[in-house]
N, C-alpha and C positions, 0 to 999 in steps of 0.2 A: 122776223125774229120769232114769230109763232111756230113756223116750220123748224127752225133750228132747235127750239125748245122741245118740240115734239120729237125730233131726232134724237136729242140727248135722253129723253125719257124712254123711248124705244131701246137705245144702247144700254142705258142703266137696267132697263127690264130684262134684256137678253143677258147681260152680265150676271145679274142676280141669279138667273136661272141656270146659267153655264157653271158658275162657281161651285155650288153643290154638287152638280153633276160630276165634275172632274175630282173634286175633293173626295167625294165617296166611292169613286172609282179607285182613286189613289189608296185610300184607307183600306179599301177591300183588298187590295194586292198584297199587303203586308200580312193581315190575318190569314189571307187565302193560302199564301205560302207556307204559314205555320201549320195550317190544317192539312197541308198535303204532307209535311213531315212530322212524325210523332216520335218522341223518345220511348224507349222501352218502358219507363215507369207510367207514361201518359197511356200507352196501349194496355198496360196492365190494369189500370184503373177503370179504362172503358171497356175493355173486351175480355180481359182474362182474370177478373176479380174472384172467380171460383178457386183459384189456387191458393188464396189466403182466407177466404170466408169462414168465419167462425173459429179461426185458429189464433194461437199465440205465437207472435212473430218476433224474430230477432233480426236486426238490421245492420248489415256492414256498409258503411258510407263514409262520406266526408263532405267538405263544402261543395263540391262539383255534384252532389246529388240533389238536383234541382230540377223542376219542370220548366218549360219554356217561359213561364211567367216568373221565373227565379223563385219560386216557393221551394223551401226544403223539403226533401222526401220525409225527413225526420218530423216535421211538423204536419205534413199531409198525412202519414201514417198515424201520428199520434192522435189526431182529430177524427180519423176515419171510424165509423160505427160498425163495418162489417167484420173487422177482426181487431185483435188486441196487441198492439206494440209493446213489448215486455222488456227488452234489451236492446242496447246499442254497442257496435264493435268498430274500433277505430284502427285504420291502417298506419302506415308511417306518416307522420305529421298531425295525426289525431283526427277525430270526428269533425272538429271545428277547424282544422288546418293551422293551429297555431304553435306547432312544434317544428323547430328546424330539422335538417337532415341528420339522421342518426340518433335523434334525441328520443329516449324513451318517455312514454306518457303513463303514469300511474293510473290504477283504477279510480274512478270519481263518479260522482252523480251530475248528470246533466242538469245545469241550472234552470233551463226553460221547461223541460219536460219532467224532470225528477227521475228520470229513468237511469239505471246504472250504467256505465260506459266502460267497457273492457278494452285493453290495449291489446292489438295483435301485431306490435312491433316492439321488440325487445326480447326479454327472456322467454316469453310466450308468443309465438307466431301463429300457432294453431289453436283455435278454441278448445278449451278443455271440457270434460263432461260437467264440471262445476259451473262453468260460463254458460252453458247450454241447458241448464236445468231448466225445465218448464217451457222451452222452446219446441214449437211443433213445425215450424217452417224457417229456414233461413233465406234471407233475401240479400243479394249483393248488388249494389248501384253505385258504381265510382267510375269516374272518366278516366280512361287510359290514355297515354300519348304516343302509342304505336311503336314503342322501343323495347327490346327484350330486358334491358337492364333497369327498367322503371318497376318498382317493387310491388306495385298493387295487384298485378296479374298472379303473383305468387301469394299474396294474402287470399285471393280468391281460391287458388288451388289447395291451399292448406285449409281453407273453409270447407272445400268440397270434400277432403279428406275427412275432416272431422264430422261432416253430415253423413258421410257413409258409414264411418265407425260408431255413431250414435243413432243410426236409423232415423235420421232426419231429412226430408226432401230439401234441396236448395234450388232457389230460383234466381237466376242472373238476369237483370234488366239491362238490355244492350244499349250501348251508346256508341256514336261514331268514332272511327279511327280518324284523329285530325290530319294525319299525313295520307289519308285516302287508303283505298284497299287494293290498288293495283300493283304497286311497285313493291318489291322485296329487296333487300340489299344487305350485304356484310356476311362474315363467317357464320356458320351454323355452330352452336355451343358443342363442344366436346365433352362427354359425361365427365370426365376427371376434373373439369372447371366448373362442376355445378356448384352453385351458391345461391344466396337470396337475391342477387343480381342476376341470376339466370339459373333456373332450375331444370329447364327442359331444352332439348336440341332443337331450337328454333333460331332463324337469323336475327341479327340486330334490328334490322327494320322488317318486321314480319307481315306488315300489310293485312292484319286481320282485327276484327272487333273483338271486345272482351268475351262477347257471346260466342263467337266462332272458336276462340281460343279455349273456352271452357269445355266445348264439346271436343275439341282436339285433345285437350289434356285428360279429359275423363275417358276417352276411348283408347288413345294411343299410349298413354302412360298408365294406364290399369288403375284409375282411381275408382271407377265404377259407382259413383254417387248417383243417386235419384235426382237427376238434373232436368230442370225445365228452363230453357232460355226463351224470353220474351222479346221477339224481334222488334226493331224499329219498323215504322212505316215511312216509305219515301226516301230512304236512304240508298244512294248508288255508290259503286266502289269508286268511280271518278271523283266523288266529292271529297274535298278536304274542309278543314275548319272554315275557310273563308267563303265556301260556297253555302253554307248552312244559315238558317235563320235564328240560330241560338247565339247567345252571349257567351264569350270566353270566361269561365270560371277558373282561376289558377288552381291547379290539382295539388300544387305544393308550393311552399314560399319562392322557389326559385325557378318557377315555370310561369312568369307572369302573363306571358302573351302567347298566341297561336304562333307568332315568329320564333319563340324560343324553342317551341316543340319541333319546328321544322330543323333547325340546325342541331338539336340535341342528339340524334343517333350518332353523329360523329363527333361533335364538340365536347360531348360527355366523355370521351376517351382521354381528355386532358386531365380528368380527375385521377387517372393512375400514373400522374407525373408530378414534378415539383413546379409545374406551371399552374398559375390560376386559371380557373375556368370561368372566372367573372363573378363567384359568389362575392357578396358584399358589394356589388356594383348595381347599377339600375338595369344593366342587361347581362344577366348571367347566361353564360354559354354562347352568347352572341359576341362577348368581349373576352379575349384570351391574352394573358401576357405575364410577365415576371420582371423584376428589377433588373435582371442580366440581359434583356432583350431590347434591341433597338427597334422601335416600332416601324420606321421607315424601311429598314433593311428587310425585315420580316415580310411586310406588305409587298414590297418589290418582288421578292423571291417567289412569293406565292402567286402573285398576279402573272408571273412569267409562265407558271404551269398551265394557263389558260383553262382552269377547271370550268366544266359546264355550269351555267346558271349562277355564278357567284363571282364577286369582287370583293377584295380585301383593302380596308382603309387603316392606315397608321392610327393607333389610338394610344393615350396615356391615361393612366387611371390609378386611384389609391383605393384598394379595397378596406371596406369599413370592418370586415371580419373574414374568418377562414384564411387561406393562404396568403401570404405577404400582406397581412393586416396592417394597415397604416403606412406602408411603403409605397413610393412611386414605382409603378410598374410601366413598362413599355410592351406594346404588342399591337393586335389587330382587332378591328371589329369586323364581323362577318356580315356582308349586305348580299342577301339572296335576290338576285335580279330576275330569275326565271325558275319558279318552284317546279315545273313540269319537267326540266332537264337536270335540275340540281341533284347531285348524288351526295347526300350528307356523310355517309359512311366513308366513302372514298376521300371526301374533303378532309374529314377528320384525320384519317391516316396521313394525308399529306401535310396537314398542319404539324402533327407530332414529328414526322419524319424531317420536314424542313427545319424546325426548331433543333432537332437532335443534331442535323448536319451543320448547322450554322453555330451553334453553341455547344460543342462536345464537352468543354471543360465544365459546364455550369448544368446542363440539362441532365436530368436523371429519371429514371422510372422509379416509382415508389418500390422500396425493398419489400421482400417476404418471400415464404416457402413457394407461395403461388402469388406472384405479384398482382396487385389489384388491376393494373392494366390487362393482364392475362385473364382475370375474371370478366372484365368488361367485354373483352374481344371473344372470349370462350375458348381460346386456345393460346399457345405460346408462340406460334408461327409469325403472327403480325409483329410482335415485339422483337423477335429474334430475325425477322427479315430487315427490320428498320436497323438494328444494331449491325448487322451483315451487309449493310449497304445495298440491298435489293432495291429495284425501282418500284415505284408506286404501281406501275402496271403489273409487274410480276407478283407483288403482294396481293393485289386484287384477284388476279387470275387463279391464285390458289384456292379461293373460296367459291369460285364459280360452279364446280361440279356438283358439291353439296348443296348449294342454293338451287340448282336445277332439280335435284332429289325432293327437297322441301317443297318447291313448287307444286310437284306431282302430288305429294302427301296432303298438302293443304286444300286441294280441290274438293277433297270429299267432305269438307267442313264448313265451306263458305255458304252463308245464307243469303247473300245479295249478289245481284248481277252488276 
């Protein structure tokens, strides 16, 4: 009995030593991973503070402007003693992210900081001299989603133009491209289709970070701002949102998850049609449909195409707002099974073409001198190809040469391997 008791005591003693050892090792792994990866804002505050020291700072940001502990850059900057945060600027959806797509946000005073907040979406997309009065350096820190028609990168471009015109340096704090930085896809925008959902000739899926785009815009499109990009630490081009130790913060109300961002480059093309892109549901852009669609038929036709890395499931839903609000709609839910082989733009074209072909008496592209679908694709070739019965392969083949040219162009602006 004594031996057994001694054995138990030894076992308990060994266990008590082992548990802290393994626990501390495990706990160290998480923070260690975070220490290896740093966002642009973290690198700025640790290593590049000289860019802001002693200056009056204007900050362009939204809810995604946080560090890895999820503290807002607004609060970090407002509390910092080395410089003075004097004004805030909000893109589409606002600084706090509480405005829906297309909704203009008026000038107001931020309740927490007491700072003036200027809207850069609506009548004024470029900061005016009055908005920049007293600002000695502009800072941009917003999470992009890796797609040409997401408007934040053009808020950045306009801010760069304003910085140049008002002799103010601009600092872009880099953040990851959630789609990774290796693959590019889709047509390159043609100049005559330039708009706020596509200002420059880049492809739909550009495979660049905001910092890399800032350098490309500044040099290739003759902005000429006094630009400084603060690079991330530890980001590799192969990394997608799921490879990072960071939390996903919705960059806009209809971009709730990283899965949304994955399908967005193609699923957003539905916005240029009379079919719902899933706004008003719990899965915008992953859920697509309309009252005139039979979900089972559409899913069956799309699955027959055997598109890489994706499966379609019949879905029925009633949007709470936006297109077909309050009406039962049939359609599909997009399930990405292999992110590395999935081609979102090709998939988006396939969805539009299949709905067009199945429901020719009900489907329609949105009307307009330059239809919104054309502004999204950056040309009229995709829409006309669908209308004229071209195959998906032929439509995709048309954008390959210009994509190869962009691949060469972007090489000079890539900051990461």
